ZAMARGU-4260 file (C-alpha; in steps of 0.2 Angstrom, whole numbers, plus 5000, padded with zeros to 4 digits):
<rodrens>
0) 5012/4933/5174 | 5007/4936/5156 | 4996/4951/5161 | 5010/4958/5171 | 5022/4956/5157
5) 5011/4965/5144 | 5008/4980/5156 | 5026/4981/5162 | 5038/4974/5149 | 5047/4964/5163
10) 5051/4946/5160 | 5049/4934/5175 | 5058/4918/5176 | 5052/4905/5189 | 5055/4887/5194
15) 5041/4877/5187 | 5040/4864/5201 | 5037/4877/5214 | 5026/4889/5204 | 5015/4877/5195
20) 5001/4876/5207 | 5003/4894/5214 | 4988/4907/5212 | 4989/4925/5216 | 4976/4937/5221
25) 4969/4950/5209 | 4979/4967/5209 | 4972/4983/5203 | 4979/5000/5203 | 4994/5011/5198
30) 5010/5003/5205 | 5028/5003/5200 | 5034/4986/5192 | 5042/4981/5209 | 5026/4986/5219
35) 5015/4976/5207 | 5025/4960/5208 | 5026/4961/5227 | 5007/4962/5228 | 5005/4948/5216
40) 5017/4937/5226 | 5009/4942/5243 | 5004/4926/5252 | 5011/4914/5238 | 5027/4909/5248
45) 5037/4916/5234 | 5048/4931/5233 | 5057/4940/5219 | 5074/4948/5214 | 5076/4960/5199
50) 5091/4955/5189 | 5090/4970/5178 | 5077/4984/5174 | 5067/4972/5164 | 5069/4955/5171
55) 5066/4946/5188 | 5068/4929/5196 | 5056/4921/5208 | 5060/4908/5222 | 5054/4902/5239
60) 5053/4916/5251 | 5063/4905/5264 | 5078/4901/5252 | 5090/4908/5240 | 5085/4909/5222
65) 5093/4894/5214 | 5084/4889/5198 | 5083/4872/5190 | 5070/4870/5176 | 5064/4887/5172
70) 5050/4894/5163 | 5050/4912/5156 | 5034/4922/5159 | 5032/4929/5142 | 5043/4930/5126
75) 5048/4948/5125 | 5064/4950/5115 | 5064/4969/5117 | 5078/4977/5128 | 5065/4988/5135
80) 5046/4989/5136 | 5033/4977/5129 | 5038/4970/5112 | 5019/4966/5109 | 5013/4983/5113
85) 5006/4993/5098 | 5022/5002/5096 | 5034/4988/5100 | 5045/4977/5088 | 5034/4962/5089
90) 5040/4944/5093 | 5047/4934/5080 | 5036/4936/5064 | 5020/4939/5075 | 5013/4956/5081
95) 4996/4954/5091 | 4992/4973/5094 | 4992/4989/5084 | 4987/5007/5085 | 4986/5011/5066
100) 4967/5007/5064 | 4960/5015/5080 | 4975/5026/5087 | 4973/5016/5102 | 4983/5001/5108
105) 4971/4988/5103 | 4973/4969/5100 | 4972/4965/5081 | 4959/4951/5084 | 4948/4965/5092
110) 4951/4976/5077 | 4937/4975/5063 | 4949/4979/5049 | 4964/4971/5040 | 4981/4976/5047
115) 4997/4968/5043 | 5013/4970/5053 | 5031/4968/5048 | 5041/4965/5064 | 5058/4970/5068
120) 5064/4952/5066 | 5057/4951/5049 | 5067/4966/5044 | 5082/4959/5052 | 5081/4943/5042
125) 5077/4951/5025 | 5088/4966/5027 | 5078/4977/5015 | 5085/4994/5010 | 5068/5002/5006
130) 5050/5001/5013 | 5044/4993/4997 | 5056/4979/4999 | 5051/4977/5017 | 5033/4974/5012
135) 5037/4960/5000 | 5029/4947/5011 | 5013/4957/5015 | 4996/4952/5007 | 4987/4965/4996
140) 5003/4975/4993 | 5011/4977/4976 | 5027/4987/4972 | 5025/4995/4954 | 5044/4997/4953
145) 5049/4979/4950 | 5067/4983/4956 | 5061/4990/4973 | 5078/4986/4981 | 5086/5001/4971
150) 5085/5016/4983 | 5077/5032/4978 | 5077/5049/4985 | 5058/5048/4985 | 5051/5044/5002
155) 5034/5040/4994 | 5038/5022/4990 | 5030/5015/4974 | 5018/5004/4984 | 5000/5000/4980
160) 4987/4992/4992 | 4972/4984/4984 | 4976/4993/4968 | 4978/5011/4974 | 4994/5021/4978
165) 4998/5021/4997 | 5004/5036/5006 | 5017/5033/5020 | 5014/5039/5038 | 5027/5039/5052
170) 5021/5038/5070 | 5004/5042/5064 | 5008/5058/5054 | 5010/5060/5035 | 5028/5056/5030
175) 5034/5073/5023 | 5052/5070/5025 | 5055/5058/5039 | 5069/5045/5036 | 5061/5029/5032
180) 5076/5017/5030 | 5070/5001/5038 | 5085/5002/5050 | 5077/5017/5059 | 5061/5007/5062
185) 5054/4996/5075 | 5039/4990/5064 | 5029/4994/5048 | 5011/4992/5047 | 5000/4990/5031
190) 4983/4996/5036 | 4971/4991/5022 | 4955/5000/5016 | 4949/5018/5018 | 4957/5026/5033
195) 4952/5044/5031 | 4942/5044/5048 | 4958/5043/5058 | 4971/5051/5045 | 4961/5063/5034
200) 4972/5063/5018 | 4975/5045/5013 | 4971/5035/4998 | 4957/5022/4999 | 4967/5006/4996
205) 4976/5009/5013 | 4991/5017/5020 | 5008/5012/5027 | 5012/5017/5045 | 5029/5016/5052
210) 5035/5017/5070 | 5052/5025/5073 | 5064/5017/5085 | 5063/5024/5103 | 5075/5025/5118
215) 5077/5010/5129 | 5079/5009/5148 | 5093/4996/5146 | 5109/5002/5139 | 5112/4993/5122
220) 5121/4996/5106 | 5126/4989/5089 | 5138/4993/5075 | 5137/4985/5058 | 5147/4986/5042
225) 5138/4979/5026 | 5144/4974/5009 | 5136/4967/4994 | 5136/4966/4975 | 5135/4981/4964
230) 5149/4989/4975 | 5138/4991/4990 | 5145/4997/5006 | 5136/5002/5022 | 5139/5007/5040
235) 5126/5007/5053 | 5126/5012/5072 | 5112/5011/5085 | 5116/5016/5103 | 5103/5018/5117
240) 5101/5018/5135 | 5098/5029/5151 | 5107/5046/5154 | 5105/5046/5173 | 5104/5033/5187
245) 5085/5035/5190 | 5082/5031/5171 | 5071/5047/5169 | 5082/5053/5154 | 5084/5041/5140
250) 5093/5043/5123 | 5095/5034/5106 | 5107/5038/5092 | 5105/5030/5075 | 5115/5033/5059
255) 5118/5025/5042 | 5130/5028/5028 | 5127/5020/5011 | 5136/5019/4994 | 5131/5007/4980
260) 5129/5005/4961 | 5115/4996/4953 | 5112/4983/4939 | 5109/4998/4927 | 5124/5007/4921
265) 5128/5025/4927 | 5116/5023/4941 | 5123/5026/4959 | 5116/5029/4976 | 5124/5038/4991
270) 5115/5042/5007 | 5119/5048/5024 | 5106/5048/5038 | 5105/5051/5057 | 5092/5051/5070
275) 5093/5057/5088 | 5080/5053/5102 | 5079/5060/5119 | 5065/5054/5131 | 5061/5063/5148
280) 5050/5053/5160 | 5044/5069/5169 | 5035/5059/5182 | 5027/5041/5183 | 5012/5047/5172
285) 5020/5059/5160 | 5034/5058/5147 | 5040/5068/5133 | 5051/5061/5118 | 5060/5072/5106
290) 5066/5065/5089 | 5077/5074/5077 | 5082/5067/5059 | 5093/5073/5045 | 5097/5064/5029
295) 5107/5069/5013 | 5107/5059/4996 | 5120/5068/4986 | 5117/5055/4972 | 5102/5044/4968
300) 5094/5035/4953 | 5080/5043/4945 | 5066/5030/4943 | 5059/5038/4927 | 5073/5031/4916
305) 5068/5014/4910 | 5068/5003/4894 | 5054/5001/4881 | 5043/4986/4880 | 5050/4981/4863
310) 5067/4972/4866 | 5063/4969/4884 | 5046/4961/4887 | 5041/4960/4868 | 5053/4951/4855
315) 5061/4964/4843 | 5071/4962/4827 | 5084/4972/4836 | 5087/4959/4849 | 5085/4958/4868
320) 5090/4974/4877 | 5103/4970/4891 | 5098/4972/4909 | 5112/4985/4911 | 5106/4997/4897
325) 5104/5015/4902 | 5094/5026/4890 | 5099/5042/4899 | 5115/5051/4898 | 5128/5052/4913
330) 5132/5070/4907 | 5113/5075/4911 | 5109/5064/4926 | 5107/5072/4943 | 5096/5067/4958
335) 5099/5074/4975 | 5089/5077/4991 | 5092/5084/5008 | 5079/5083/5023 | 5077/5088/5041
340) 5064/5083/5054 | 5059/5087/5072 | 5046/5077/5081 | 5039/5078/5098 | 5028/5064/5107
345) 5019/5069/5123 | 5009/5057/5134 | 5001/5061/5151 | 4990/5049/5161 | 4977/5059/5172
350) 4970/5043/5179 | 4970/5025/5174 | 4955/5028/5163 | 4959/5046/5156 | 4975/5049/5145
355) 4981/5063/5134 | 4993/5060/5119 | 5000/5072/5106 | 5012/5070/5092 | 5019/5086/5083
360) 5031/5087/5068 | 5040/5100/5058 | 5050/5095/5042 | 5059/5103/5028 | 5066/5097/5011
365) 5076/5103/4997 | 5082/5094/4981 | 5083/5093/4962 | 5083/5081/4948 | 5088/5082/4929
370) 5087/5067/4918 | 5082/5060/4900 | 5066/5050/4898 | 5064/5037/4885 | 5049/5038/4873
375) 5043/5030/4857 | 5052/5016/4848 | 5056/5016/4830 | 5061/4998/4826 | 5065/5002/4807
380) 5078/5015/4812 | 5083/5006/4828 | 5080/5022/4838 | 5071/5027/4854 | 5065/5044/4856
385) 5070/5054/4872 | 5065/5070/4881 | 5074/5080/4894 | 5066/5085/4911 | 5072/5096/4925
390) 5064/5099/4942 | 5076/5111/4951 | 5076/5122/4966 | 5063/5111/4975 | 5059/5116/4992
395) 5046/5110/5004 | 5041/5111/5022 | 5026/5105/5033 | 5019/5107/5050 | 5008/5093/5058
400) 5000/5089/5074 | 4988/5077/5081 | 4981/5076/5099 | 4968/5066/5107 | 4960/5062/5124
405) 4955/5044/5128 | 4943/5040/5142 | 4937/5023/5147 | 4920/5021/5155 | 4909/5006/5160
410) 4890/5007/5159 | 4883/4991/5167 | 4888/4976/5156 | 4895/4988/5142 | 4912/4996/5142
415) 4917/5010/5132 | 4934/5017/5126 | 4931/5035/5120 | 4943/5044/5109 | 4942/5062/5103
420) 4955/5071/5094 | 4961/5085/5083 | 4972/5086/5067 | 4982/5099/5059 | 4992/5098/5043
425) 5000/5112/5033 | 5011/5109/5018 | 5020/5121/5007 | 5031/5117/4991 | 5039/5126/4977
430) 5050/5123/4962 | 5055/5126/4944 | 5052/5113/4930 | 5054/5112/4912 | 5054/5099/4897
435) 5065/5100/4882 | 5068/5089/4866 | 5083/5078/4866 | 5091/5068/4852 | 5085/5050/4850
440) 5097/5036/4855 | 5101/5019/4847 | 5091/5005/4855 | 5106/4993/4854 | 5121/5004/4856
445) 5117/5021/4865 | 5131/5033/4865 | 5134/5043/4881 | 5140/5060/4886 | 5132/5067/4871
450) 5118/5078/4880 | 5123/5091/4892 | 5116/5104/4903 | 5121/5117/4889 | 5110/5108/4877
455) 5096/5108/4889 | 5098/5127/4892 | 5099/5130/4874 | 5083/5120/4870 | 5073/5129/4884
460) 5081/5146/4882 | 5085/5146/4900 | 5067/5147/4905 | 5057/5136/4916 | 5040/5136/4924
465) 5038/5141/4942 | 5026/5130/4952 | 5021/5131/4971 | 5006/5125/4981 | 5000/5126/4999
470) 4988/5114/5007 | 4981/5114/5024 | 4969/5102/5034 | 4960/5104/5050 | 4951/5089/5057
475) 4941/5083/5072 | 4938/5065/5075 | 4929/5054/5087 | 4928/5036/5091 | 4919/5024/5103
480) 4926/5006/5105 | 4912/4997/5113 | 4913/4980/5122 | 4898/4969/5127 | 4902/4951/5132
485) 4912/4945/5117 | 4906/4958/5105 | 4917/4973/5100 | 4909/4987/5090 | 4920/5002/5083
490) 4911/5018/5078 | 4921/5033/5072 | 4918/5049/5062 | 4928/5064/5056 | 4924/5082/5051
495) 4938/5090/5040 | 4941/5107/5034 | 4954/5108/5020 | 4960/5119/5006 | 4972/5118/4992
500) 4975/5133/4981 | 4958/5142/4978 | 4948/5126/4983 | 4940/5123/5000 | 4931/5107/5006
505) 4922/5101/5021 | 4921/5082/5020 | 4913/5071/5033 | 4919/5053/5034 | 4915/5038/5045
510) 4919/5020/5049 | 4909/5007/5058 | 4914/4989/5062 | 4909/4974/5073 | 4918/4958/5077
515) 4915/4944/5089 | 4929/4935/5098 | 4925/4918/5103 | 4933/4908/5117 | 4943/4897/5105
520) 4951/4912/5097 | 4940/4914/5081 | 4934/4932/5077 | 4923/4935/5062 | 4921/4954/5058
525) 4912/4966/5047 | 4918/4984/5042 | 4911/4998/5032 | 4921/5014/5029 | 4920/5030/5019
530) 4934/5040/5012 | 4937/5058/5005 | 4954/5066/5001 | 4958/5082/4991 | 4972/5076/4980
535) 4988/5086/4979 | 4996/5076/4964 | 4999/5084/4947 | 4989/5080/4932 | 4998/5083/4915
540) 4985/5088/4902 | 4989/5096/4885 | 5005/5104/4891 | 4998/5110/4907 | 4999/5105/4925
545) 4982/5105/4933 | 4975/5100/4950 | 4965/5084/4951 | 4948/5082/4958 | 4946/5076/4976
550) 4944/5057/4979 | 4928/5050/4987 | 4923/5032/4990 | 4918/5018/5001 | 4922/5000/5005
555) 4914/4986/5014 | 4924/4971/5021 | 4920/4955/5029 | 4933/4944/5037 | 4939/4931/5050
560) 4954/4931/5062 | 4960/4917/5072 | 4972/4918/5086 | 4976/4900/5091 | 4975/4899/5110
565) 4992/4898/5120 | 5002/4901/5104 | 5010/4916/5096 | 5000/4916/5080 | 4988/4926/5070
570) 4978/4919/5054 | 4967/4931/5044 | 4955/4930/5029 | 4946/4945/5021 | 4935/4949/5007
575) 4932/4967/5002 | 4923/4978/4989 | 4930/4995/4986 | 4924/5009/4974 | 4934/5025/4972
580) 4930/5041/4961 | 4942/5052/4952 | 4957/5040/4954 | 4974/5045/4947 | 4985/5034/4936
585) 5002/5036/4930 | 5003/5046/4914 | 5011/5033/4901 | 5020/5047/4892 | 5026/5057/4908
590) 5027/5045/4922 | 5031/5058/4935 | 5014/5065/4932 | 4996/5057/4933 | 4980/5056/4923
595) 4962/5056/4930 | 4953/5040/4925 | 4936/5041/4934 | 4929/5027/4945 | 4939/5012/4949
600) 4932/4996/4958 | 4943/4984/4967 | 4937/4967/4974 | 4948/4954/4982 | 4952/4941/4994
605) 4967/4941/5006 | 4974/4927/5017 | 4988/4928/5029 | 4996/4918/5042 | 5009/4924/5054
610) 5015/4911/5067 | 5030/4907/5079 | 5027/4888/5077 | 5040/4883/5090 | 5056/4890/5098
615) 5066/4896/5084 | 5054/4892/5070 | 5044/4907/5063 | 5032/4907/5047 | 5023/4919/5036
620) 5011/4913/5022 | 5001/4925/5011 | 4989/4924/4996 | 4980/4938/4987 | 4967/4938/4974
625) 4962/4955/4967 | 4952/4962/4953 | 4954/4981/4951 | 4947/4989/4935 | 4939/5005/4928
630) 4921/5004/4932 | 4917/5021/4925 | 4928/5032/4913 | 4927/5042/4898 | 4946/5040/4894
635) 4952/5031/4879 | 4969/5023/4876 | 4979/5016/4862 | 4984/4998/4861 | 5001/4992/4857
640) 4995/4990/4839 | 4989/5008/4838 | 4970/5006/4839 | 4960/5018/4850 | 4949/5009/4863
645) 4939/5014/4878 | 4947/5011/4895 | 4930/5007/4903 | 4931/4989/4911 | 4950/4989/4908
650) 4961/4983/4922 | 4974/4994/4930 | 4992/4992/4925 | 5004/4981/4935 | 4990/4975/4946
655) 4991/4956/4947 | 4976/4945/4950 | 4985/4933/4960 | 5000/4934/4971 | 5007/4923/4985
660) 5022/4922/4996 | 5030/4912/5010 | 5044/4915/5022 | 5052/4903/5035 | 5065/4906/5048
665) 5073/4892/5057 | 5086/4892/5071 | 5096/4876/5071 | 5097/4866/5087 | 5112/4871/5098
670) 5119/4854/5098 | 5120/4854/5079 | 5126/4871/5074 | 5126/4883/5089 | 5120/4901/5085
675) 5115/4898/5067 | 5098/4902/5059 | 5093/4901/5041 | 5078/4908/5032 | 5070/4904/5015
680) 5057/4914/5005 | 5047/4912/4989 | 5037/4925/4980 | 5024/4923/4966 | 5016/4937/4956
685) 5004/4932/4943 | 5001/4940/4926 | 4996/4959/4925 | 4992/4971/4911 | 5006/4981/4905
690) 4996/4995/4897 | 4980/5005/4901 | 4972/4998/4885 | 4975/4980/4891 | 4983/4975/4875
695) 4998/4966/4881 | 5003/4958/4898 | 5017/4957/4911 | 5021/4938/4913 | 5020/4930/4930
700) 5036/4926/4939 | 5043/4917/4954 | 5057/4923/4965 | 5067/4915/4979 | 5075/4923/4993
705) 5087/4916/5007 | 5098/4921/5020 | 5107/4916/5037 | 5112/4923/5053 | 5126/4917/5065
710) 5128/4922/5083 | 5147/4919/5085 | 5146/4921/5104 | 5137/4904/5106 | 5152/4896/5099
715) 5166/4907/5105 | 5164/4916/5122 | 5177/4929/5117 | 5166/4933/5102 | 5150/4937/5112
720) 5140/4950/5103 | 5147/4946/5086 | 5134/4943/5073 | 5136/4938/5054 | 5121/4940/5042
725) 5119/4936/5024 | 5104/4939/5013 | 5101/4935/4995 | 5085/4941/4985 | 5081/4932/4969
730) 5096/4920/4972 | 5091/4910/4957 | 5095/4926/4946 | 5078/4925/4937 | 5076/4939/4923
735) 5059/4947/4923 | 5051/4963/4916 | 5037/4974/4922 | 5029/4987/4911 | 5017/5001/4914
740) 5016/5006/4895 | 5025/5002/4879 | 5037/5016/4882 | 5041/5013/4901 | 5047/4996/4908
745) 5059/4990/4921 | 5069/4975/4923 | 5067/4967/4940 | 5081/4965/4952 | 5094/4952/4947
750) 5102/4943/4961 | 5106/4954/4976 | 5118/4948/4989 | 5121/4958/5005 | 5130/4954/5021
755) 5134/4962/5037 | 5146/4959/5051 | 5140/4967/5067 | 5144/4969/5086 | 5129/4970/5098
760) 5131/4974/5116
</rodrens>
């Protein structure tokens, strides 16, 4: 029944007394779920009755089906498909399969790499607004913006893995403009370590791969209204189901509308986003899914406006800077974004062992931003210097495609799962940008509506710099997943041809891993991976914007995974040693640009435990120790006291050595409080350096999160489908600060309370 569930997504309920000693014959071949179940039950004395497209009941062949004590064959909570497939939402806090590391549906315990999955239930419990917030309980992941609950128009979330900035991918393709609000996703995966062999352009610390929600065979829907502090209001809708009786045409419609303020004055956020899916099951072995998205942010907060270290992290004669202080000017503060995306996912199964998959996407974006940026502090004069920046008429588009052919072959005692594929990516962007001087502001009493667009145009004489770039990448990748007895070997290689401007590269990257899965669920593994990536960031140097040199590096990793038999759990431990050349760091004076630092070394240990301990009791525990430092550089930096020092051996900013987190969700017994579940989380982040010269530190902090969910239908039958949720992050309202330099700091999120009232059907 477990194998049948995994392959069909059909839940089977059966009477325990009559089915306990029943054994079925082996069934092999291509069948419909009904045919497969019929063959499984042949000769057992049991028969079946489908109660819906994804559930069935068993009983004696000679009697009507009347169930007493019942066991459910599996724990799928999805309305359609297998929740534990590589593309499903997972079960509780546990996901056991993934396709991010290998581009094939592979059990995590057979994958010789660190992969951490945020399930749909975890997102429902935490109700995160951003991807960074959704990853708070993931080992090895650090959000550099301490207030990552505040939305931003940027879809490249400020997330770092193992010390390096992470690119985000959606359905296996680079996230150009895809809507990445957590409400649109079934799961989020953090793939740690170099992954160029499968994705080409990706930083060495890892990548974030998100899976968009897909249509379901069973009709379902939900509508939610949300509200919270900082004048947050939100509406959500999600409808899905078949369009015809044969269920060969499926649809899904998702939409959100958000408006809210923030803990910082004059910062507001508005967003409208929608997604439409159409899936066509052309025949039993072929299907095509079309996904379209649109989003518009008419107003958003620019993350480049912060506070100085003096007065926030460091004591100052001028006193403590209030959390709500805004050093920009509302008369010169604009940040908007508009995005479109069209994606096609095609699958065809030639035979049981030969399959073809392709994903293609086109997206386009336009936007603009203008804001003031804080600079040096003059304590004697009680002023903070400022500059003005505009990036206008931004336009971008990209075309991407990945296609692969997989073939399974057995040669004696050894089985192979071959994969060969091609990648294409073309990206084009353009825009105007310019800097201008701006008057200083009072640290303790900034005056607003003093700097306008007229002042900016006068300072720049109406002139700006025009910038554009075009990047393309062609790649061929191959992989062989080899199984011999309990040993699993993964070998992969990739040849790329890519160009950016006048530069052209032909890198080759590869990956090799081995693991052994014992009969008791223990799986030690080893992995070695190479990486190469032409960087398309922008380096600010002496008033010029230049292209950075390409990245190249390597990592070896050794670890242990444990899947406790007969339970929904996955425990992991990993040690890694990673080196990367030509690494970029945020420019302390112009945070929207970067500086090249040379070689960075990252060593660390990660522990993770995801377990559904019992019915209604789910748990996550994580711990990370990471040391990331400049192992080779010619750069120098200034301490907070003004001394010039070498950056060799210095730690990277805002990268804590120690971090830990835990999250528990508990559904109370029905006889005590029907329909009520509560969750509690704690997050610890250790000290980190606050500037490149390592002259002062960000302090450690502990934050507490909590929430509850109540299914009103379990108390009042007339309220079936009505659900109430409330989540609070940092409910103890701790005040903490994170700095990247003496000039650029952010206050962390104060208490955020958010609730929804929803109707599910």
